[in-house]
N, C-alpha and C positions, 0 to 999 in steps of 0.2 A: 289619915285613916284609909286603909285599903278598901276597894270595892271588890269583895271576893265572895263568890257563892260556891260553897262546898257540897258535894254530893258524890256518894259511891267511891270514896277514896281519892277523888279528884277535886282540884280547886280550880275554878275559873276566875282569873283576875283580869278585870278590864281597866284600861288607862288610856290617857291621851299622851302619846309619846311625842316629844318635841326634839328635833335635831337641829343642826346648822342649816341644812338646805331642805330638809323633808321632815315629815311627821304626819301624825294622824291617829285614829283610833287603833288600839292594839288589844289583844287578848292572849293571855298566857294560860295554857292548861299545865297544872303542876300537881305534884304529889309530895308526900313526906316519905323519905327513906332513911332509916336509922337516925331519926330525929332532924334530919336536914331537908329543907325544902328544895325539890328538884323540878326544873322546868322540863316538861315533856315536849310541849308543842308551843310555837307562838306564831300568831297571825298578825301581821302589821299591814293594815290597810291604808298605807300612806298615800298622800296625794300625787306624788311623782312616781315613786317606784314601789308599788305594793308587793308584798313577798310573804313567805311563811318559812318556818324553821322547824326541823326535827332535832332533838337534842339527845340522841342515845349515848349513854355513858360519857357524858361531858362534851361530845362532839357537837358541832353546829352544821347540820346539813340544810342549806338555804335554797330556796326555789322562788325565782321571780314570777310574778304574774304579768301578763300583757294587759296593761289598762284599756287598750283598745278593744279587747275581747271580753272583758269582765266589767260590766257597768256597775254592779253592786257587789263589791268585795265582801262587805259583811254578810250579805245574803249568800254568797258563794261559799264562804267559810262555815256559816251555821248549817247550811245544807250538807257540807262535807262532814261536819261533826256529827249531824244527825244520822247520816247514812253509813258512815265508815269509821266511827269511833273505835271499835275493836281493832281494826287494821292500823289506824293511826297510833294508838296506844302502843301496839306491838312493835311497830317500826320505830317508835320512840324509845324502845328498849326495856319495856316494862309489861310483857304479855300477861304476868300474873294479875294485874289490875282488870283485865278484860273478862271478868266474871259476869254472868248474867245479872246478878244482883247489883253489882257496881255500875254496869252499863245502864240498866234500867233506871237506877236512881239518877245517873248523870243525864240522861236523855230527858227526863221529866223536867229538869231545871233549865234546859236550853232555851225555852221561850223567854225566861226571866233574864238569862245571860244576854240574849240578843237585845232585849229592850234596854238594858243598862248600857250595853256597848253602843247601840244606835243614839243614845242620849249624849255620848261623847262627840259624835261626828257633826 
């Protein structure tokens, strides 16, 4: 069973991703377009190489974080979602989701999203 919190046309999916050499808590911000689930953003707060992704139109734009400068990757990502969600959703290729009603609903569930995400680390 997936751990998903849905609000305002967005889904927040938390999981613990495991790879060959790295892994850790991850969150996907998703939506549904034409009946298909689409990933907009993903924050992988991995032990060795934390990073995040935008996925506009099926592309994968990846940005690494410097683990020396970010002590709390989950806190960093949650603060970013709380303060820049409209811009993040727009850069991910879905500006139509950045309505005030959608964003208000999504921001209201962020504390629960963070609680579930931290439980994985």
